[in-house]
C-alpha positions as CSV (number, residue, x, y, z in Angstrom):
1,M,16.4,-4.3,-63.1
2,K,16.1,-7.7,-61.5
3,T,18.6,-6.5,-59.2
4,N,16.5,-3.5,-58.4
5,R,13.5,-5.9,-57.9
6,F,15.5,-8.6,-56.0
7,F,16.0,-5.5,-53.1
8,R,12.7,-4.6,-53.3
9,V,11.7,-7.6,-52.6
10,I,14.1,-8.2,-49.9
11,T,13.2,-4.9,-48.3
12,L,9.4,-5.4,-48.1
13,A,10.3,-8.9,-46.5
14,I,12.1,-7.6,-44.1
15,F,9.7,-4.6,-43.0
16,G,7.0,-7.5,-42.8
17,T,8.7,-9.2,-40.3
18,M,9.8,-6.4,-38.6
19,T,6.4,-5.7,-38.2
20,M,4.8,-8.7,-37.4
21,V,7.2,-9.0,-34.5
22,S,6.2,-5.2,-33.2
23,L,3.4,-7.0,-33.0
24,Q,3.5,-9.5,-30.8
25,A,2.1,-9.3,-27.7
26,Q,4.7,-8.0,-24.9
27,N,3.2,-9.9,-21.9
28,V,5.0,-9.3,-18.4
29,A,5.6,-12.5,-16.0
30,T,5.0,-9.9,-12.7
31,P,3.2,-6.9,-12.4
32,S,5.7,-4.0,-12.6
33,A,4.9,-2.5,-9.8
34,G,6.2,-5.0,-7.9
35,A,4.5,-8.2,-6.1
36,A,4.4,-6.7,-2.7
37,N,2.4,-3.5,-4.1
38,V,0.1,-5.4,-5.5
39,E,-3.4,-7.3,-4.2
40,S,-6.3,-9.1,-5.7
41,G,-9.6,-9.9,-4.2
42,T,-10.6,-6.4,-2.8
43,S,-12.1,-3.4,-4.6
44,D,-9.8,-0.6,-6.1
45,Y,-10.5,2.8,-4.9
46,V,-8.8,5.8,-7.3
47,T,-8.9,8.9,-6.9
48,I,-10.8,11.3,-10.0
49,G,-7.8,12.1,-12.7
50,S,-5.1,9.5,-11.3
51,R,-3.6,6.7,-14.0
52,V,-4.0,3.3,-12.2
53,P,-2.1,-0.1,-13.9
54,Y,-4.0,-3.5,-13.7
55,Y,-2.3,-7.0,-14.2
56,V,-3.6,-10.4,-15.2
57,Q,-1.4,-13.7,-15.0
58,T,-1.4,-15.6,-18.3
59,D,-3.1,-18.8,-17.9
60,P,0.0,-21.3,-16.9
61,T,-1.6,-24.3,-19.2
62,I,-1.2,-21.2,-22.2
63,Q,1.9,-19.9,-20.5
64,A,3.6,-23.3,-20.9
65,M,2.7,-23.8,-24.2
66,T,3.9,-20.3,-25.7
67,D,7.3,-21.2,-23.7
68,A,7.7,-24.3,-25.5
69,G,6.2,-22.3,-29.1
70,T,3.4,-24.4,-29.6
71,M,0.9,-21.6,-29.1
72,K,1.9,-17.7,-29.4
73,A,1.5,-15.2,-26.6
74,S,-2.4,-14.5,-25.5
75,I,-3.8,-11.2,-25.8
76,F,-6.1,-9.8,-23.6
77,R,-9.7,-7.8,-23.9
78,W,-9.9,-5.0,-21.5
79,F,-12.9,-3.0,-20.9
80,V,-14.9,-0.8,-18.7
81,T,-18.5,-0.8,-17.5
82,S,-20.7,1.2,-14.9
83,A,-22.1,-0.7,-12.0
84,A,-24.8,-2.1,-13.7
85,D,-22.3,-3.5,-16.5
86,V,-23.3,-1.6,-19.0
87,T,-19.9,-0.8,-21.6
88,I,-18.4,2.4,-21.5
89,P,-16.9,3.3,-25.4
90,G,-13.8,5.2,-25.8
91,I,-11.8,4.4,-23.0
92,G,-7.8,4.8,-23.8
93,I,-6.5,2.0,-22.8
94,L,-2.2,2.9,-21.9
95,K,0.6,0.7,-21.2
96,Y,2.0,0.9,-17.3
97,D,4.7,3.6,-18.1
98,G,1.6,5.9,-19.5
99,T,2.1,5.6,-23.4
100,A,-0.7,4.8,-26.0
101,A,-1.1,0.4,-25.9
102,T,-0.6,-1.9,-28.3
103,E,-3.9,-3.0,-29.8
104,Y,-3.4,-6.4,-31.9
105,D,-5.0,-6.7,-35.2
106,A,-5.7,-9.3,-37.3
107,F,-2.2,-10.9,-37.7
108,R,-2.8,-11.7,-33.9
109,N,-5.8,-13.4,-35.5
110,V,-8.4,-11.0,-34.1
111,Q,-9.9,-8.1,-35.8
112,A,-8.0,-4.5,-36.0
113,G,-9.4,-2.1,-33.0
114,S,-11.2,-4.5,-31.4
115,G,-9.6,-4.1,-27.6
116,Y,-7.3,-6.9,-27.8
117,Y,-4.2,-5.6,-25.4
118,D,-1.1,-7.1,-23.3
119,N,-2.2,-8.4,-19.5
120,E,-0.6,-5.0,-18.0
121,I,-2.2,-2.1,-18.7
122,S,-3.4,1.2,-16.9
123,I,-6.2,3.5,-17.2
124,V,-6.6,7.4,-16.4
125,W,-9.9,8.1,-14.7
126,S,-10.6,11.2,-15.2
127,T,-13.2,13.5,-16.3
128,A,-12.0,13.9,-19.9
129,Q,-12.9,9.9,-20.7
130,G,-16.1,10.3,-18.6
131,F,-15.8,9.3,-15.4
132,A,-16.8,11.0,-12.0
133,A,-16.0,11.3,-8.9
134,G,-18.3,9.5,-6.4
135,T,-19.0,6.6,-9.0
136,Q,-18.9,3.0,-8.8
137,Y,-17.1,1.3,-12.5
138,K,-16.1,-2.0,-13.2
139,V,-13.0,-2.8,-14.9
140,K,-12.9,-6.1,-16.9
141,V,-10.5,-8.7,-18.8
142,A,-11.0,-12.0,-20.9
143,E,-8.1,-13.8,-22.1
144,K,-7.9,-14.8,-25.6
145,S,-5.8,-17.6,-26.2
146,V,-3.5,-17.6,-30.2
147,T,-2.4,-20.3,-32.2
148,T,0.0,-20.4,-35.0
149,S,-2.6,-20.6,-37.6
150,S,-2.9,-18.1,-39.6
151,T,-6.2,-19.0,-40.0
152,I,-7.4,-20.8,-36.9
153,Q,-8.4,-18.5,-34.0
154,G,-7.5,-19.2,-30.3
155,C,-10.0,-19.3,-27.8
156,E,-11.7,-16.7,-25.9
157,D,-12.5,-16.9,-22.0
158,A,-16.9,-16.4,-22.0
159,T,-16.4,-15.2,-18.5
160,P,-14.3,-12.1,-18.0
161,E,-12.9,-11.4,-14.6
162,E,-13.7,-8.3,-13.0
163,L,-12.9,-5.9,-10.9
164,N,-14.7,-2.6,-9.1
165,V,-13.4,0.2,-9.1
166,F,-14.4,3.6,-7.0
167,V,-13.2,6.7,-8.2
168,L,-13.3,9.5,-5.2
169,A,-12.6,12.8,-5.3
170,R,-9.7,14.6,-4.4
171,P,-8.7,14.9,-0.6
172,T,-8.7,19.0,0.2
173,V,-7.6,20.9,2.8
174,A,-8.9,24.2,4.3
175,F,-7.4,26.7,7.3
176,D,-9.8,26.6,10.6
177,G,-9.4,30.3,10.7
178,T,-6.7,33.0,9.4
179,E,-4.3,33.3,12.4
180,G,-3.3,32.6,16.2
181,G,-0.3,32.2,18.2
182,G,0.1,35.5,20.4
183,C,1.1,35.0,24.0
184,G,2.6,32.2,25.0
185,T,3.7,31.4,21.8
186,N,6.9,30.9,21.9
187,P,10.0,30.5,19.4
188,G,12.1,27.2,19.3
189,T,8.7,25.5,19.5
190,D,6.0,23.4,17.5
191,F,2.9,25.2,16.5
192,Y,0.0,23.1,15.3
193,V,-2.3,25.0,12.6
194,P,-5.8,23.7,12.3
195,L,-7.0,22.1,9.5
196,T,-9.8,20.9,8.0
197,V,-9.5,18.2,5.5
198,T,-11.0,15.3,3.5
199,G,-10.0,12.3,2.2
200,L,-9.0,8.9,3.6
201,G,-5.3,9.6,5.2
202,N,-2.8,9.5,5.5
203,W,-2.5,12.6,4.7
204,E,0.7,14.4,3.5
205,V,0.4,18.4,3.7
206,T,2.9,20.2,1.5
207,Y,3.6,24.2,3.0
208,T,5.7,26.8,2.7
209,V,6.8,29.4,5.8
210,S,7.2,33.2,5.2
211,Y,8.8,35.2,7.8
212,N,7.7,38.9,8.9
213,G,6.3,39.7,5.2
214,G,9.6,37.9,3.6
215,A,9.9,35.7,1.2
216,A,8.6,32.3,1.5
217,G,11.0,29.2,2.1
218,A,11.3,26.1,0.2
219,P,8.5,23.4,0.8
220,Q,8.4,21.4,3.3
221,T,6.0,18.0,3.8
222,Y,3.9,16.8,6.9
223,T,1.9,13.6,7.8
224,L,-0.8,14.6,10.1
225,N,-1.2,12.5,12.9
226,L,-5.0,12.1,11.9
227,A,-6.6,8.5,12.2
228,A,-7.2,7.4,8.6
229,P,-11.0,6.5,8.9
230,A,-12.2,2.5,8.2
231,V,-14.0,2.3,4.7
232,N,-15.6,-0.7,2.8
233,D,-17.3,-0.6,-0.7
234,A,-20.5,0.4,1.6
235,N,-19.2,3.4,2.8
236,V,-16.0,4.5,1.1
237,I,-17.8,7.3,-1.6
238,A,-18.9,9.3,1.8
239,E,-16.2,8.7,3.5
240,S,-14.1,10.2,1.1
241,T,-15.8,13.4,1.5
242,T,-16.5,13.5,5.1
243,P,-14.6,16.8,6.4
244,R,-12.5,15.8,9.7
245,T,-11.1,18.5,12.1
246,A,-7.4,18.4,12.4
247,A,-7.7,20.3,15.8
248,G,-4.8,22.0,16.0
249,T,-3.4,20.7,19.2
250,P,-0.1,17.8,20.3
251,T,-3.3,15.7,21.2
252,S,-2.2,12.4,20.1
253,G,-4.7,11.6,17.0
254,T,-5.8,15.3,16.1
255,D,-2.9,17.1,15.1
256,G,-2.9,20.0,12.5
257,L,-0.6,21.1,10.6
258,R,2.9,21.0,12.6
259,V,5.0,24.2,12.2
260,S,8.2,25.0,14.2
261,L,8.9,28.2,15.0
262,P,12.6,28.8,14.8
263,A,14.5,29.8,18.7
264,A,15.0,33.5,19.1
265,Q,12.7,34.9,16.5
266,Y,9.6,36.6,17.4
267,G,7.5,37.8,14.8
268,Y,5.0,36.2,12.3
269,Y,5.1,33.5,10.1
270,D,2.6,33.2,7.5
271,I,1.5,29.3,6.3
272,A,0.8,28.6,2.8
273,I,-0.2,25.0,1.9
274,T,0.3,24.2,-2.0
275,N,-0.5,20.6,-1.7
276,I,-2.7,18.1,-0.1
277,T,-2.5,13.8,-0.9
278,D,-3.3,10.5,0.8
279,R,-2.9,7.4,0.4
280,I,-5.6,6.8,-2.5
281,S,-4.3,9.8,-4.4
282,R,-0.8,8.6,-4.3
283,K,-1.3,5.6,-5.9
284,S,-2.0,7.3,-8.9
285,Q,1.3,6.5,-11.8
286,D,1.4,10.2,-12.9
287,V,1.6,13.1,-10.2
288,L,-1.6,14.7,-10.0
289,A,-1.6,19.0,-10.5
290,A,-1.2,20.4,-7.0
291,Q,-4.3,21.4,-4.9
292,G,-3.4,23.0,-1.7
293,A,-5.8,25.7,0.6
294,A,-6.9,29.0,-0.6
295,G,-5.6,31.8,1.7
296,T,-3.2,31.7,4.4
297,Y,-2.9,31.4,8.1
298,R,-0.7,33.9,10.4
299,I,1.3,32.9,13.7
300,Y,1.9,35.1,16.0
301,V,4.9,34.5,18.3
302,V,5.0,37.7,20.6
303,P,7.5,38.2,23.5
304,T,6.1,38.5,26.8
305,P,8.0,41.9,28.3
306,T,9.8,41.6,31.8
307,T,8.6,45.3,33.7
308,S,11.6,47.2,34.6
309,P,11.6,48.8,37.7
310,I,10.0,51.9,38.3
311,Q,12.0,55.2,37.9
312,H,11.6,58.1,40.2
313,L,13.1,61.5,41.9
314,K,16.5,61.0,44.0
315,N,15.3,61.5,47.7
316,L,16.8,64.3,49.3
């Protein structure tokens, strides 16, 4: 009986130690996205429905003390507000990889469920979380130091850092018309399907081609040769929904969707657009559901006949 109690005490001690270790902050020294892919000092533009990461460095003094073992790793209070600084409750905070972020509890000398996380997180800017396209928000974060004491609290920065975030509508694409081509459209040449798009560029259009009513071929992706608008915080929401015409001609800066027609194949080609992205929607850590164009566009490749000689009855 004494032996059983002994093993029970040891088991509880080991489990408690494992629990304590698992609750240690897992701060990262550099952003997981890579230094070349991140910036500070500017607002963040995101697409509705996307998941986007955020990162702050640990205060260098505290980091040095943490490395020396005289303090524990800092924890960070992340939260989201409206543009008017009204805190939005219930926002899910995730890790960089999209799994649920650890929320540190009393072991870290803070109340359980009080909004403290690691220094790198991600947020899903979705309607399910209460966000709306065409709206400005703020991401805020305050670092809190953690002592080695079980009773003495660390100190929290009284002035959180904040980042303006503009949630934008997804880019869209539509065909301008339903068919084109005809005489003068030849096999072995490029045809530019006229489009209207919204978004902020650079636009990548995924499409399929079927020939004479046959099965669609493998998806292809084309980057529109269409100038992206210059944007800033004052105009980014309006510019993201402004229709832009990809004129359907090989004029630099206004090309439509280029479709390369095979050589020696006359007939018709049906074009279906299955998705469009721009540089903002491609920031999402998770692939957004495909959003293409309604209907299809048919290209007619019509041969120009060469009239044969007129035949007549033989002269007697």
